[in-house]
C-alpha positions as CSV (number, residue, x, y, z in Angstrom):
1,S,0.0,0.0,0.0
2,I,1.1,3.6,-0.6
3,K,1.5,5.7,2.5
4,C,0.8,9.5,2.4
5,Y,2.7,11.8,4.7
6,N,2.4,15.5,5.4
7,A,5.3,17.8,4.6
8,N,6.7,17.7,8.1
9,R,6.8,13.9,8.2
10,M,8.5,13.9,4.7
11,A,11.2,16.2,6.0
12,E,12.0,13.6,8.7
13,I,12.3,10.8,6.1
14,L,13.9,12.5,3.1
15,K,17.0,14.7,2.9
16,P,16.6,18.1,1.2
17,G,19.1,18.6,-1.6
18,I,19.7,14.9,-1.8
19,D,16.4,13.1,-2.0
20,Y,14.6,16.1,-3.5
21,I,15.5,19.6,-4.7
22,G,16.1,21.7,-1.6
23,M,15.1,25.4,-1.3
24,T,17.4,27.7,0.6
25,T,17.6,31.4,1.4
26,P,21.3,32.3,1.7
27,F,21.7,35.7,3.3
28,Y,24.5,38.3,3.3
29,C,24.0,40.2,6.5
30,N,25.7,43.6,6.6
31,D,25.6,47.0,8.2
32,G,25.0,49.0,5.0
33,K,28.6,50.3,5.3
34,G,30.5,47.3,3.8
35,N,30.9,45.2,6.9
36,F,29.5,41.6,6.8
37,L,28.8,38.9,9.3
38,I,30.4,35.5,8.5
39,H,30.8,32.3,10.6
40,K,32.7,29.1,10.4
41,R,30.5,26.0,10.0
42,G,30.9,23.5,12.9
43,K,31.1,19.8,13.0
44,N,27.3,19.5,13.3
45,A,26.5,21.7,10.3
46,R,24.6,19.8,7.5
47,D,27.6,19.9,5.1
48,E,30.9,21.6,4.4
49,Q,32.0,21.7,8.0
50,G,35.0,23.9,8.7
51,V,34.3,26.5,5.9
52,W,33.2,30.1,6.2
53,D,29.6,31.0,5.4
54,F,27.4,34.0,5.6
55,G,24.3,32.0,6.6
56,G,21.1,30.6,5.2
57,G,18.3,28.2,5.8
58,Q,15.5,26.3,4.4
59,I,12.0,27.6,3.6
60,D,9.4,26.0,5.7
61,F,6.3,24.6,4.1
62,G,3.7,27.4,3.7
63,E,6.2,30.1,4.5
64,K,6.8,33.2,2.4
65,I,10.4,33.4,1.1
66,E,10.9,36.9,2.7
67,D,9.6,35.6,6.1
68,A,12.0,32.6,5.9
69,V,15.1,34.7,5.3
70,L,14.3,37.1,8.2
71,R,13.4,34.1,10.5
72,E,16.7,32.5,9.6
73,V,18.7,35.7,10.2
74,L,17.1,36.0,13.7
75,E,17.7,32.3,14.4
76,E,21.4,32.3,13.4
77,W,22.5,35.8,14.4
78,G,20.0,36.9,17.1
79,V,19.2,40.2,15.4
80,K,16.3,41.4,13.3
81,G,17.0,42.3,9.7
82,I,15.7,44.5,6.9
83,I,15.8,43.0,3.4
84,Q,17.9,45.3,1.2
85,E,17.7,43.2,-2.0
86,Q,16.9,39.8,-3.4
87,L,19.2,38.3,-5.9
88,P,17.9,36.1,-8.7
89,A,17.2,32.5,-7.8
90,H,19.7,30.0,-9.1
91,S,20.6,26.3,-9.0
92,M,23.4,25.1,-6.8
93,L,24.5,21.7,-8.1
94,R,27.3,20.2,-6.1
95,T,29.0,16.9,-5.3
96,L,30.0,16.5,-1.7
97,G,32.1,13.4,-1.3
98,N,30.3,11.0,-3.6
99,V,26.9,12.5,-3.0
100,K,25.2,14.8,-5.6
101,T,23.2,17.6,-4.2
102,H,20.7,20.0,-5.9
103,W,19.5,23.2,-4.3
104,I,17.6,26.2,-5.5
105,A,19.1,29.2,-3.8
106,I,17.2,32.5,-3.4
107,P,19.8,34.8,-1.9
108,F,19.2,38.1,-0.1
109,F,21.2,41.0,1.2
110,V,20.0,41.9,4.7
111,K,20.8,44.9,6.8
112,V,21.4,44.2,10.5
113,D,23.2,45.7,13.5
114,V,26.4,43.7,13.2
115,R,27.5,44.9,16.6
116,N,24.7,43.1,18.3
117,A,24.9,39.9,16.4
118,K,26.0,36.7,18.0
119,I,26.1,33.0,17.2
120,M,22.7,31.6,18.2
121,E,23.4,28.0,17.1
122,P,26.8,27.1,18.6
123,N,26.2,23.5,17.8
124,K,26.3,24.3,14.1
125,F,28.5,27.4,13.9
126,G,31.8,28.2,15.6
127,E,33.8,31.3,15.2
128,M,32.2,34.5,13.8
129,K,33.8,37.6,12.2
130,I,32.8,40.9,10.8
131,V,34.6,41.3,7.5
132,R,34.8,43.3,4.3
133,L,34.0,41.4,1.1
134,N,37.6,41.9,-0.2
135,L,39.0,40.3,3.0
136,L,36.9,37.1,3.2
137,P,38.5,34.2,5.2
138,T,39.1,30.9,3.3
139,P,37.9,28.4,2.6
140,S,34.4,29.6,1.9
141,H,31.2,27.6,1.4
142,S,30.7,26.4,-2.2
143,G,27.4,28.2,-2.4
144,V,29.0,31.5,-1.4
145,Q,31.7,30.9,-4.1
146,Q,29.0,30.1,-6.8
147,T,26.7,33.0,-5.9
148,M,29.6,35.6,-5.8
149,A,30.9,34.3,-9.2
150,I,27.4,34.4,-10.8
151,F,26.4,37.8,-9.5
152,P,29.5,40.0,-9.0
153,E,27.6,43.2,-9.8
154,Y,25.3,42.7,-6.8
155,F,28.2,42.2,-4.4
156,A,30.1,45.2,-5.9
157,K,27.2,47.5,-4.6
158,Y,27.8,46.4,-1.0
159,R,31.6,46.7,-0.8
């Protein structure tokens, strides 16, 4: 017999980006003066542990994209944000180890008070820094690399 599950139950069984196309809202939190928040992914992060990332998260079933990004900013950095700009959605096709992943990324620039930000999920993220885009630490998350390479003109506006 075929079993039917609701979206929450499916999320417990299937892995986004692996078993189905995942939807993510990467965000580039900044103070509007060229200073960005970045953190190092810890051993309990979903993937790419030990690399630098700006942040991002999944869109919950029934959630508006804009609400998802602002929720994720608050969950990861503990500060409220104001959406500055949405970048075009794009595919992130990666192979991590021997596993192919497929995500649709809908990135945002979000203005926050970087002085009040802190790591809210220490089990997933370790060290944090406030950096300029021309001084990013390495290695960086593959999604960051892809997005910055595809849309350099967007990032140039926030330097």
